[in-house]
N, C-alpha and C positions, 0 to 999 in steps of 0.2 A: 503494499500500499503505500508506503512511504517512497518508493521508486516511481510509482506511478504518479504520485503528488508532485515529485521533482519534474517529470516529464511535463506533465500539465501546465506548471509554472513556465517553463521554457517555451512550450506552445503558444500559451497566452500571449508571452513577451513578444514573441515573433510574429503571431497575428496582429498585435498592436503596431509593430513596425510597419507591417505591410500595409494595414488599414489608414496609418497616418499619411504614408508616403505614396501610396498607390491606389488606394480605395479597395474595394470587394472585386474580385474577378471571377467570373463564371464562365467556366470551360465547357462548352457543348460537345455532345456525343453523336458523331454521325454514323458509327459503324452499326448501330442498331437497325438503322432503316436498310443498310446494304445487306442485311442477313437474308432477307426476303426476297431479293431481287435476282439471285442467281442459284437456284437449288442443285443445278448440277455440279457448280463448282462446290458447293457445301459438301455434297457427297463425296467428291474426289477429296476434298481436305480430310474429311472423314476417315477415308480409307488410308490415307498417309499417317494420319495419327495412329489408327490402329497399327500400321506397320511399324512406327517409331515404338509403341508401346511393346509390340512383340520382341523388337531388338534389346530393349531395355528390362530385361528379365532381372537384372541386378541393379543396385545402386550405381549412379554414374561415378567413373572414375573422375579423379581431381588432378590436374596439371597446373602448379604455379611456376611461372618462368620470372626470375626477378634479375633486372639490369642493375648493375652497380655505378652509380654517380653519372648516370645518361640524362642529359637535358631533355626536355620535352620537344626541343626544336631539332632533335638530331634525327629524326625518322621522316621517311617519305609520306606517311599517313598523317602527320602532323605539319606537312607543309615544307619539309626539308627537299631541295631539288637536286642536291648535289652528291648526298651520301645514298648509295644503293641500299635499300631494306626492302626487298621483295617479298621474303617470308612474312616479316612482321606486318607489311602492307597488306598481305593476304590474309593473314589474320584479321586485320579490321574490316576488310571487305567481307569475311565470312561471319563476322560478330558484331559487337557493340563496341563502339568507341567513345571513351569518356574524355571530354574536354576541360572539365573544372574536377580534375582528380588531384586531391591533396595528401601529401604525406603528414605524419604526425610529428616529423622532425627533420631538419636539414642535415642530420648527421647518421652514420650507417647503423650503429648498434640500437640506440632507441627507435629508429623509423622500424626496424627490421622486428622488434621486441613487439611493437605497436601492431605490426602487421599480424603476427602469430597469436596476440592475446586479445585483440580488440580493445585494449585499455591503454591510456597514457602511460608513457614508461617513468613519468614522475611519480605515479602513484607508488611504485616499488622501488625507486631510489636508482634506476638504470639511465640516469642522466648526469652530466657534468655540472661542476660549478665553478666560479672563477678561481684559479690556482689549482685545478684539476684537470685531467684528461677530459674529453668529451666522449669518448668511446672506450671501449675495452683495448687496451693497448699490449697485452700479453698474453701468449697463450698459456703459459704456467702462472696463473694468478687466480685468485679466489673469488673475484667477481663475477656477477653474469645473471641471467635472467633467474628469478627465485623459483625454486623447487616448488612452492605452493602455487605458482601462476599456471593457469590452464591454457594451452595452446591449441591451435586448430588441430594439430597432429594427435594430441591428446584426446580431444573429442572424437575425432575418426578412428582413432584405434579402438575407442568404447563402441563405435558402431561396427567393429569387425572389418576395418580398412587395413590393408597391407600398406604401411608408410614408410617412405625414404626421402632422407635428404641428400641431395647432391650439390656440391660447389661451396661457396661460401658460407659459413656459419655466423662467426662473430657475434655469439651470445655467451660465451663463456663454457670451458671443457669441463672444469669440476675435476681436476686430475687427482689422484691420491699420490701418498708419498712415493717417491722416486718415479714420478710419471705413470704409474700404473692405472689402468681402468679410467682412462679419459673419456668419460660417456656423457659429456655435453648433450647432443641432440637425443641420445636415448633416455635421457632423464625427462625428456620433455615431449615423449610420444613417439618419436622416430624408431623405428626398429632397426634401420640400417643407415649407415654415413659412410659416405666417401666423398671427401672434399678438403677445401682449406679451413683449418679450423679457426683461425683468426681472420684475417683480411691479407690482401696485398699490400706490400708496403715498398716503397722506391729502393730502399737498399737491398732488395731482393734480387735485383738485376745487378750484373756486375760482379766483380771480385772485390771482397771487402777484407782489409788487413786485420788480423788479431794481435800482431805486435806492434805496438805503437809506443815508442820510447824518444821524444825528442827534449835535448838538454836546453832547448830555449823556453821549455816550460819549468818555471818555477818549482811546481810540485816535483817534477822529476828530478830537479836539480837537488831538492831536499832528500829525496831518496837516496840518490847516490851519495849525498854527504853524510847521512846517517850510517849507510852501510859502511862507508870508509871509516868513520870514527868508531862505530862498534868493532870493527876488525882490529884497528889500531889499539883500541882500549883492551880488548881480550889479550893481544900479544903483550902489551905493556904489564899486564897483571901476572903475564908468565903462570898460568894455571895448567894443570895437567892437559895433554894433547887432546884427550878423549873429551873433556869437558870444554875446551876451545871449540871442537869440532861442533859439538852438540849445541852449544851456545849460538855459534855463527849459523847453524841450519835453522835454528828458531828465529833468529833476527833476519835471515833471509826469507824463511817462510812468511812471516809478519809484514815485511816489506813488499813481498811479492803480492800479499792479499791486497794491501793498500794500493798497489799499483794496478791490481786488476778491477777493484770497485771504483778507482778514480777513473780509469781507461774506458771502461766497459759499462758503467752505471753514470747517472746523471744527478745523482742526490744533492750535489753542490751547486746545482743550477736551479733557475725558476721553474724548468719543466724537469722536475725531480722525478717523474715517471718513465723519462726517457732511457734508452739505451743506446750503445754504439751500433753502428753500421754492422759490424759483424755479428752481434749479438740478435740484431733483427733478422739478418740472413739465415743465421743457423739455428736458432732456438725458436723464432717465431714463424720462420719460413718454412713449414712442413706440411706435407699431404698426408691425409690420415684415412684408414679404411676402418670403419668401426672404431674401436678403441686402440688401434696399433698405427703406428708411424710407418709409412710405406716409401715416403721420399722425404730426405732431410740432406741438404736442402732442397727447397722446391724447385724443380725444373720447369721454368716458364714456359718455354718453347714447346708447343703442342699441348699445352694444359687445357685450353679450351677443348680441343678435340677428344681429349681423355675424359673430361667431366661429362661432354656429351655422350660418347661412347657408352659410359656406364649408365647413363639415363636412357638410352635406346636399350640396352640389354635389359635393364630392369623391366622396360615395357614389355620386350620380347618375353621375359620370364614368366610375366603375370597376365599375359593377354588371354590366355584362355581359361583362366582361374575363375571359377563363380564369384570368389571373393574380390570386391572392388580395391583398387589402389589408389593411394595420394602420393604424387611425386611432387616434391618441392626442389626445384633445380635453380640453384643461384649462380648465375655467371660471375667468374672473375672479371670480365670486362664490364664497363670501359674505365675501371679504377686504374689509377697509374700504380706501377710503371707501364708503359705500353710495350705490348710483345706480340708479335703475329706470326702465325705458320709460315715457313718459306713460300708457299704456293698461295697464299693470300696477301704476302706483304706487297706494298708498292700500287695496290689497285685502285686506292681512293684518292680523290683530289685533295682531301684534307689531311693528307700525310699519315703519320703513324695513329692518329686518334680516329680518322675516318676508316682506316684498316682494321682498327679494333671493333668498331661498331658494326662492318660488314662482315667481320669474322662471327661475330656474335649472332647476327642475323641469320648466317649459314649453320650456326649450332640450332636456332630455333627451327629452322627448316628441316634438320635430320630429326628433331624430336617430332615435329608434326608430321613428317613424313611416316615415321615409325608407327605412329598412331593409325595412319591410314592404311598402311601396310597390313596391319593387324586387325583391319575393320573395326576400330574402335573410335572412329570420328564421332558418330551419332550417340555415343554413351560416355563421352569425356568433356568435362568442363575444363577448357583451357583458359587461364588469366594470366596475362603479361602486364608489367608494371616495371617502374624504376624506384628504387628505393628513395630518393630524393633528386633534387636538382644537380646540375652539372658544376664542376668545379672551375669557376670562371678565370681564376686567376693562374691556373697550371700551365707553365710553359717548361720545356726541357732545357739542358745545357746548351743546345744548339738554338735556343730561341724559338723552337716550333710549339705551337700552342698543342697542349695535350689534354684539354678540359672541354666539358661539354658546352652545348649552346642552349639556353634556355628561352628562346624566342625572344618576344619583347617583354617578358616579364622580369621586374626588377630583382637584382640579387642573385646570389646562388649558394652552394654548399657552405654550411656552417654560420648561416646568418638569422638563425632564428625564424621568424615570422615573415621575412622577406618573401615575396611570391615566387621569385626565381628559384630559391632554394628548396621549395614545397611543392610547387605545381608539377605534376608528372603525368606522364602517360599511363593510361590503364585501359586495357582490352579485354573483353568476356567473349569468349566462343563457345556454344555448346550446338553444334549443327543439327538441326531438326527440331530445336526447342527455343533457342533464343533467336531473335530475327537477325538477319543478316545485311550488312551494310547500313547499320544505324548509327547515328551520331547523338550522344546525349550530352546536353551542355547544363544539366543540372548538377549543383555541387555534389560531390562524393569524396571519401576519404579511405585511405588504405586501412583505417580503423574498421571499416565496414566489412572486411574480406570475411571472417569467421562466421558472423550471422548470416551473411549474404550467401556464402558456399553452403551453409547448413540448410538454409532455408531451400535453395535452388535443388539441393540433393535430396529433399524431401525428409529430411533427418529432423527430429525433435530438438528443443531449444536445449542449451547447456544444463539447466538444472534438471531436465529429465534424463538427458545422456549419462550425466554424472551425479546422480542423486545423493551420493554419499559424501560429496563436498559441500563445503558451506557456499551459500549463495554469494555471489560478487557482481557489482555492477560492471557493465559494459559501456564503453564510451562509443563503440560502433553501432549501427543499425543494419538492418538487412535493405538491400536494395534490388532484392529479386523482382519485386513487381516493376520497378522502374525499368530493369533491363528487359522482362518479358513484354509488359504491356504499356510503359510508359507511365504507370501509377508513382507518384512522388510519395517517398517517405515522410514521416512525421516531421514537423517544424523541429529544429534543434539549433543547438549552438555548436561550434568546433574551436578549440583552444590551440594556440600556437605558442609553444615554448622556446625559450633558450634556457637548457638546464631545468631549474624548478621555477624560473621566471616566466611569467606570461607576458609575451611581447604583443600578441594579436588576438583577437578574438572574431570569429566569423559566425553570423546568424544567417539561418537559412529558411528560407519559406517557398518552397516548390524549386523554381529556377531562379528565383531572386534571393540575391546573397549582399549583405553589407559585412565590410570589414574594418574594426576599430584597431588601428595602427597605434599603439602606445609608446614606441620608441623610435628613433630615426637612427639611420646607420651612417657612418663615417666613410663615405665612400671618396674615392678621388674624385676630383673635380671632372665633371663631364662625363662620369662613368656610373656604373653601379657595382663596383667592386674595389678591391683594395691593394692595388699594384698587381705585379706579376711575380711569380716563384712557384717551384715544383711543391714547395710545403707552404706556401702563402695561401691564407684566405682570411676573410673578416671575422674578428671575434666577434660573437655575438652579445659578449660582455661588455665590450668598448662601444657603448651606444649613447644617443642623446635621448634622456627622458622627456617626453612631451608634456608631462604634468597634467594640469587640469584641462589642456586642451588638444587631446589625442587627435590625429587624423582618422577622418572617417570616407570611405570610398563606398560607391555602388558599383559592385564589381560586374555586374550584368551590363550596366551602361559603360562603365569605365575599367575594363579587366586589367589594363596596364598600370593602374593607379597614377593616372597622369594630373588628374584634376579633383583635389579632396573638396569634398562639400563644405560650403563656407561656414565657418563656425558660429557665425551670427543668424544662420537660417533655422526656421522651425524645424525642418527636417534634421538639421544636425543635433539640435538640442533634444528633439523627442528621442531619436535613434540611441544617441550616446548616453543618455538618461536610462534608458532600458538596459544598455549592454553593461553599464557600469553597476547598475543593481545586480545583475546576474554575477559579475565577477565579484562582487563583494559577497554575496552568498555563497558562491563556489568555494572562495578561500576558507569560509568557516566550515562549510560541510565537507571538503575534501582536503584535510591538510596533508602535504607532502613530507614523507620521511627523509632524512639527510641523504646526499649522496653516497652511493656505495663508494664512489671513487675517493672520496675523503678519507678513508681509511689507507694510510700508506701501506701497510703490511700486506692487506689483501691485494692492493693494486699493482704493486711492484712485480718484476719478473722474479719469482721465487725458484732458484735452481734445484731445490729439493722436490718440486712438483714437475719439472721438466721432463716430458717423454723424449724418449730418443729412438731411432730406428735400430731395430734388432736385425743382426746380420746371422742369425742362426734359429 
């Protein structure tokens, strides 16, 4: 009852906004008249429906395809005319394309957590704060998706689905002592895992030295001085030879440990969570099959093909089973570093970034072809998305741009509520069930994934699927009827966070959306980014607080946020009053826990938890 009351409040506020600004809209329905005009067509449709029902003797399979760091402007079906994406474009032609699809975060870990749980990651502390990392930065750490959070895989496992995660995970591995039993995905409903336990990191490309010792560095000068002084002191004391050797060994060991932690950890810097390039390559750059390391370091060339081949084999292995399957395939592309198989390199006009997009598109095509080969098209729901917007600032050492294109939306990766960082492509296809070639402009969210897929599959809601678990509030809603018949979901509000801070709120009524921007970003003049660099992006913590006069945009009429609504207008005052009231009540009703990343011990790379590849 309490949850229903909350939803009623949000709906009332949304209706108030719409009535103030636009009046009452009445939508007519002309389909009823058409039903009685052509009985022959109706009979044919009924026969097609019966054939479809005959094929669908089991629950539909579900395939989620996740691109990494890809901008909404990188795909042909979203307006790009220079990068070739025929397979993703085909998916859009055969399904429903979402144009106002937003991520719950502009960073990888929190966005993916929201995708799988339908809940804001700030609810369970899987977000950064100022002075902490924004994402999980080490495989051998204790932070991650909490074990009591319910994922889509958990729900589908309860519905007797075979579940598999392939590709990038980035939600925590939960390794035991000495790296045994790194069961991350298995703890959240996935029965098998093959992929990148953490994420791609720039240092995974190229050679990275382990031995670094420059006498220009004062710290290394001090180490040499201490060793020399210790040696001379022991010689001067004229101790027994065995004692001298033992003491000298202990001194050397202590100084070596000091060298290692200073060289390969960054506790002495503001970014205390960072490690050396060598550590990133060899400790974080691993490929895992279930709980075992199968590549260390990660071999980048051909990685996309290996991941896709594993998914294609999974489809083939389970195509004839009566039990349905759920495949979560998360591409490594188009996150930096850029790497492409030799037969795909040099094809794109956009250099290595374009090659990466086209290689990913080829992988999408292989997975779609596998579904068709095994006659699974009409009984498989396919959902393609990007986890957040493109990394605008990214350029490589040669000055070549290696970040995505977010169209005309402002901002990008890492920028909290900036539209370019959270507006993402979204395509649903279910041949024979969802309409083909349809574009939906109504606002939707990655948070809607779990309730939507459960609804489309004809499965009960979470409380009925998992009655033994305590009830929980979901922040996403089902958009199944929007996809199938164009019926809008209930009015609601969406929050856009920077860590635990709320930077913007979007209120939605049908296809109308207002966005209240609470902060401004310190972009370079004439741009919507913060300079250039492979590891450079705007910090959402370094912003201008708009205070009592936040900016308000009508996203239906002004999707690129060029013209804020005047602060002295009746429209502005009415809408902002409603949204500020909603925010005040939300903060009281839903207190956020501290960030998991504030705990240094849990966040750091813990060598005693590090898994290693076994050679026997």
